[in-house]
N, C-alpha and C positions, 0 to 999 in steps of 0.2 A: 504494500500500500504506500501511496505517496503521503509524506508528511505535509503539513501546511506550508512549510518553507519551500519544499520541492514543488508543490502545486503552484505557489506564487511565482517561483522561478520559471516554471514551464509557461505560465501566462506571459511573463515578462519577455521571455525569448520569442514567443509567438508575436507579441506586439512589436518587438524590435525588428523582426523579419518583415512584418507588414509595413512599418514606417520607413524602413530602409529601402524597400522596394518602391514605395511611392516617391521617395526622394530621388531614387535612381531614374524613374520615369521623367520627373521634372528636369533633372540634369541633362538627360538625353534630349529632351525637347529644347532646352535652352541652347545646347551645343549646335542645334540645327538652325537656329534663328540667325538670319543675317541682319544687316544694319537696319534698325527700325526706330521710329519715334524721335525723341530729342537727341538721341545718340548721333544722328546725322549732323546736327549742328556742331556737336563737340568734335567730330572728326573733321568737319570743314575748318574749324578754328585751328585744329592741330596741323592740318595740311597747310594752312596759311603760315603757321609758325615755321614749318619746314621750308616754306617758300621765302622766308626771311621777313615776314610781317610781325611786328611786335605785339605781344599779348596785351589786351585791354586798350591799347591806343590804336593799333592797326585793326585788330579784330576784337570785338567786345562780346562776351557772352556771360550769362549770370551763373558763373561757377568759379570757385577758387582754382588755383593753377594745377593742383595735383592730377585731376582727371585729364587735363589737356596733355600733360606730359606722358601719362599712360597711353593715351590715344596716339601721340606722336611716336612713342616707342613701338607700338603695334604697326604703324605705317612704315617705320624704318625696317622692321623685321620682315614683314610680308606684303607691304603695300596695301593692306586691307585691315579689317577689324577682327579677323579670325584669332590672332594671338591674344587679343584682349578678351574675346569671348571665352577662350580656353582658360585664361586667368580667372575670369569670373566664375566659371564652373568649378575650377579647382578650389578657389577661396570659399565659395559657398558650401561646397562639399566638405571642406576642411573644418567647418564649424563644429559638427559633432565629433570629429576626430580629435580636435584640439581640446574639447571638453572631456573626452575620455582620457586623453593623456594627462590632463590636469588632475583628474581623480586618481589615476594610477600613481602619480608622483606625490601629490599633497596628502592623500589619505592612504598611503601604503601600509601604515601601521595599525589601522582600525580593524575591528572585528570583520572577519571574512564575509559574513552575511550582510553587514552594513555596507562594506565596500562593494559587494555585488549589486546591492540595491542602488548605490550611487552610480555605478557604471551604466546600468540599464536606464536609470533616470536621465543621466547625461546624454546617452545615445538618443533616447526618444525625444527629449526636449530639444537637443541640438538638431536633430533631423526635422522636427516640427518647425523650429526657427528658420531653418534653411528653406523649407517648403513655403513658409510665410513670405520670405524674401522673394522667392521665384514667382509666387503667385501674385504678389503685389507689384513687382517691378518688371516691366517689359524691357528687354534689351540692356544696353550698356549705359544705364544711368549711374550717377555717382554713388548712390546709396549702398549697393551691395559691397563695394570696396570699403566704404566708410564703416559699414556695420562690422565687417570682419576686423578691421583695425581697432574699433571701439570695444569689441568683445575681447580682443587681446589685452587691452588696457584693464578691463575688469578681471581677467584671469591673472594678470600680473599683480594687481593690487590684492586680489582674493587669495593669493598664494599664502599669505600670512596676515591675519587680521589684527595682529598685535604689534608687529614691528615692520618698518619699511626701510630696507637696506638701501645703500647708495646706488647699487647696480639696478635695483628695482625702480628707484626714482628715475634713473636715466631711461630705462626701458619704457616706463610709463610715459615719460615725456615724448619718446619717439612714437609710441602708439597714438598719443593725443595729436601730435603733429601730423601723422599720416591720416588719421580720421578726419580732422578738421581741414586738412589739405584737400580732401575729397568734397567736403561740404561743411560750411561753417556751423550749421545747425547742430552738428554732433557735439559741439562744446557744451550744450545745455543738458542733454541726457547724461553725458559724462560727469557733469557737475552733480546731477541727481544721484548717479551711481556712487560717486565719492561720498555724498552725504549719507546715503543708506549704509554703505559698507563700514564707514568710520564709526568707531565706538566713542571717540572723543575728538576735541578740536585739534589736538596735537597730531593725531593720526591723519585727520582730514587735510591738514596743512602739508604733511609729508606725502600723502597719497594723491592729492589733487592740486593744491595751490602751487606748490613748488614745481611739479612736473608741467603744469599748465603754463606757468611763467616761462620755464625753459623752452617749451614748445613754441610759444608766441614770439619770444625773442629770436629764436632760431628761424622761424618763418619770416619775420620781418627782415632779418639779415639776408636771407636767401632772396627775397623779392627785391631788396635794394641792390643786391649783386646782379640780379637779372635785369634790373633797370625799369621795373614797373611798380615799385612800391608807392610812389606818389599818386599814380592814377588809381591804384587799388584802394588807397585810403581816401582819396578826395573825389573820385568819380564812382567807382564800383560800390563801395560800402554805403555811401549816402543814398545812392539810387536803389540799392538792394533793400535797405530798410525803409526807404520812402515809398517805393512803388510795389515791391513784392510783399512786404510785411506790414503794409499800412492798413488803412481803414477798410473794412468789408462788412458784409451783412451780419457777421457774427460779432461785431463790435470793433473797438479800436485795437491797437497793437497790444496794449496791456491785457485787454480782456480775451485775447486770443489764447492765453494760457489757462483760461478758466472753463474750458469745454472738454473736460476729461471724459465725459460720457461718449464722445465721438471716438476717442482712442480705445475705450473699453469695448464699445460695440464692434469696432473694426476687428479687434483681436479675438472676439468671441462670436457674436451673432452673425457677422458678415464674413468671417473666415470659414474656409471649408472644414476646418477642424475646430468647432466652437468650444470644445472643452479646454482648449489651450488658454483661453481667456479666464475660465473658471480656475484653472491651476494657478495662473499668475495672480489672480485676485486673492486666493487663499494665502499664497506666499507673501503677498504685499501686506495684508492686514496683520500678518504674524511677525513682521520685522521687529517692531518695538518690543514685543513679548520675548522674542528670541534674544535680542541684544541685551535686554535688562536682566535676563536669567532669573526671572521670578518663578515661583513654584506654587503660589496660592491661586486657586481657580477664580477666586473673587477678583483679584487684580488682573488676571488673564482675560476674563470675560469683559471687565471694565475697559481694558485697553483695546480689545477688539471692537467693542461698541463705539468707543471714542474715535478710533481710526476710521471706521466706516461712516459714522455720522459726520465727522470732520471733512472727509473727502467729498461726501454728498453736499454738505453745506457750502463748501468752497466752490464747487463747480456748478451745482444746480441753481443756487441763489442768483448768480449772474445771468443764467439762462432765463430765469423767471423775470429778472429785471428787463432784459432785452425784449421779451415777449410783451411785457406790460408797457414798455416805454415807446414802442414804435411798431410799425407794420413789418414784422420780421418775415421775410419770404423764405421759410424753411419748413421742412416736414415736422419739426418739433412743435410747431404752433398748434397742431391738432391735438397735442397732449397737454395743452396749457393748464387745464384744471388739475391734472395729476402733478404737473411740475410745481404749481403753487403749493399744493398740499405737502409734497415731498420736501420742498424748500423749508417751509415753516416747521415741519416735524423734525427734520434733520438739525435745524438750528437749535430747537429746544433740547433735543437729546445731546447734541454736541456741548452746549453750555453746561448742562447738568453733569455730564461725564467729565468735563474738564475740571469742574469744581471738585468732583469726587476724587479724581486722580491727584489733584493738587493736595488734597488732604491725606490721601493714602500713600502715594509714592511719587515724589517729584522727579526722580530719575526716569521712571517709566513715562511720566508726563512729557519730559523733554524729548525722549526718543519717539514718542507718539506724534508730537508736533512736527519733528523732523520728517517723519514718514509722510505726514499729510502735506507739508510744504514741498517736499520733493516731487510731488505730482505736477507742480506748476511748470518748472523748466522743461519737463518732458512734453507736456501738452503744448507749451509755447513753441517748442521746436517742431513738433509734429504738425502744428497748425499752419506752417508756411504754405502759401498758395491756397488758402482756404481748405486745409486738410486734404490735399491731394493724396491719392491712394499710396503712391510710392513714398511720400514724405512720412507717412505713419510708421515706416520701418525704422526710423531713427530711434524709436523707443526701445528697440531690441536689447541693447546692452544693459538696460536697467532690468529687463526680465531675467537676464542671466545673472545679474548681481543678486537679486532676491533669492534665486536658487542656490547660489554659493553661500549666502548667509545662512540659509536653512541647513545646507550640508555640513557646514562647520559646527553648527549647533547639534545636529543629529549624530555627529561622530562621537559624542559623549552623552547620548540621550538619557541615560539613567538619572542624570542630574536635573533634567528639565521635564517638568510636568506635562506641558502641552505637546512636546515633540512626538511621543508615541501616537497620539491622536492625529496630529498633522501628517505623520508618516503614513499611517493607514489610509487617510483620505487621498494623499498624493499617489500612493501605490495604486489605489483603485482607479484614479483618474488616468494615470499614464498607461495602465493596462487597457482601458476602454478607448482612450483618445484616438488611436490610429484607426479604429473601426467605425468611428462616427464621422462620416463625411457628408456634408450637406451642400447641395447646389453645385456639385462638381460634374462637369460634362467634358470628358476627355476628347471625344470626337469633335466637339465644338472648338476645343483648344487646338486640335490638329488642323482643322479647317482654317482657323485664324493664322496658324503658322504658314500654311500654303499661300494665303492671301498676302501676308507681309513679304514673304520671300519673292513672290511673283512680281510685286511692285518694285522690290529692290533690283531685280534683274532688268526690269524695264528702265529704271533710273540709271543703271550702269551703262546701258546702251545709249541712253540720252546724253549722259555725261561724255562718252567717247565722241559722239558727234559734235557736241558743244565745244570740247577741247580742240577738235580738229578745225572747226570754224574759227575759233579764237587764234589758233596758230597761223592759219592762212592769212588772217587780217592783221596779225602782229599785235593783238590786244593782250595785255597782261591781266587786268582785273576787270571786275564788273561790280555794279551796286545792286544788291537785292532789295526788293520791296515786298516783304511778306512771303517771299518764296526764293529758293536758291537751288542750284544744280548739285544734287547729292553725288558724292564720289568724284566730282570733277577735279582735275589737277590745277586748273586756274582758280584762284581764290577771289572771293568777294572782297571789296575794299572795306566793308563793314558788315556786321551780321544783322539778321532780321530784328533782333532786339533793339539795336541802336536806331534802326529806321522806324520801328514801331514807336519808340519813345520820342520820335521827332515831331509827330503830328497829332497823336491822340490827345484827349483832354488831359491837362496836367503835364504837357510835354516838357522834356528836360532841355534846357537852353543849350547845354554842352552838345548833346546829341543832335539837336536841331541845326546848330551852326556847322557841325561836321557834315551832316547830310547835304545842306545847301552848298557847302564847299565842294563836296564830291560830285554833286549834280552839275557843277560848273566845268568839270574837266574829265570825268570818267567816260570812256568810249561806249560802254554798254550798260543798259538798265534792264533788269528782269523784274517783271511784276505780274501779279495776279490782276487781270483787267478789271476785276470788281473792286479793287482798292486803289484810291487815288490820293488820299490825304486831304489837306485843307487847301484853300484858294491859292496861297503863295506857292506851295510845293506843286500844285497842279499847273500853275502858270510856268514854273521853271521847267517842268517836263515838256509842256507844249512848245516852249520856246527853244529848247535845246535838243530835243530828241524826235525821232521819226520811226515809224514802223517799217519804212522802206529799207530793204536790205542793201548795203553797199555791194559793189561788184565782187569783193572778196568773199562775201557771205552768200552769194547766189547759190541756190540749191539746198541751203540749210533748212530743214523742216523743224519748226518749233514744236516742242512737246505740248501735249494737251494741257490746257489751263495756264500755259505760260504766254506772256506777251513780251517779246524781246524788242526793245527800243535801241536804236543806234544813234549816236551823236550826229547831228546835222553838220554837213560840211560847209 
């Protein structure tokens, strides 16, 4: 007969096989996808860099430099995106592997049954995390690379929760620099991860503040050496926080960090494996209990209640304010009465539980408040571009952080009252999680793959014809107007973002002046005929360009939906 432990082990093995197979299918799918989505813009910028055009001044795109250098390296190696696609597949697939390696090294001396549980938990959670990345992010966005490096930071800090050696400080700084170099938003979830993992201020300074300072200084020195620090600080960052992170229907930039319900819904109800969100929720609300090492159930339950009520109060109350204050065009409006009741109820419970914890255990109260406050930088970061699907993945390093906190506590669980209960719940969830798939249609995903790839090959052929025409005419660059030639060797003189910011409401004066300057001398203008901009820019186009092809361009067939204007002689 099977003992209970062997039965649980059998279920864990079965679940591990299931989740590994699902991840394998996703990785195979990703390896077949050619250049798609925003990745086309990034490769165009990187091609421009290889053509000698300076980053941010010659070609402007809303990303930090790290991703462009990866793209450029891929172009140098194979003249296409395939090496970078391979790197993405390897890094995303390495997430569960790195977590297993972490357990094998850090918990090598724990009881064999606990170690076995940690290994399977790490494998299943790691694979689920990788699936979440691949399901949320199409193609070669910055987030998959940033997520990997940010998880490395969490594993480096989580190696030892009591001491932070100099070598680990340096490694943590490198991981932060690489993550933020892919996307600045990763700085905020890394801050949250540092807050949660640290048991005191001294450890937080060593684990996050000092490595972060080292990473920022190193990044600034690098950009100054490469010659674009001034434009990064004075053009890129102001525009990024002004246009990308500014006011939207969910409130101003501050209130963007107060919509945690969107992040939680995405990782649970809207994810194909909804139990993942349940798992993270349980680990999250248990952080303060685990870090304080309390053993009385009265304090444990009080901390759980305070954490849940505090998070609800912090995030739901501002949603209620938005609904009541203006005509919010969002699906949440239909649940307005429920939101109001939940806001008032959570506020009352939160205040009562705060007073209770203040009287009972102030150390527990402090850790509880940190756990609540840590949700803000996560949601703030995930809310870029109005909570775009791929942006929500920036929260992943914090999900790994709460798991590591739990594993450190569970490694000596006889001393902790809530650990056996939490362990049983987590075991049940991770066993069931790979088998509960909702709204997943693999055939639909395959059809989408074929659609994207067919468009890519059409674009490759269009780019070859365009490059041939540009070479015959002796043209070096062109200006794009909401459209550009994907995979072309000839670079645009500026990117769509700069053109877009030249004429839309709230246009940027710097980009507008550059666009007007380029319209005065560039030989070719490519635009979607449905977009023309405002009166002044429309006049410049009419005065300086014509649809009539010059003799050198005779016979060139424009791709569908493109209008190619040539400078009047």
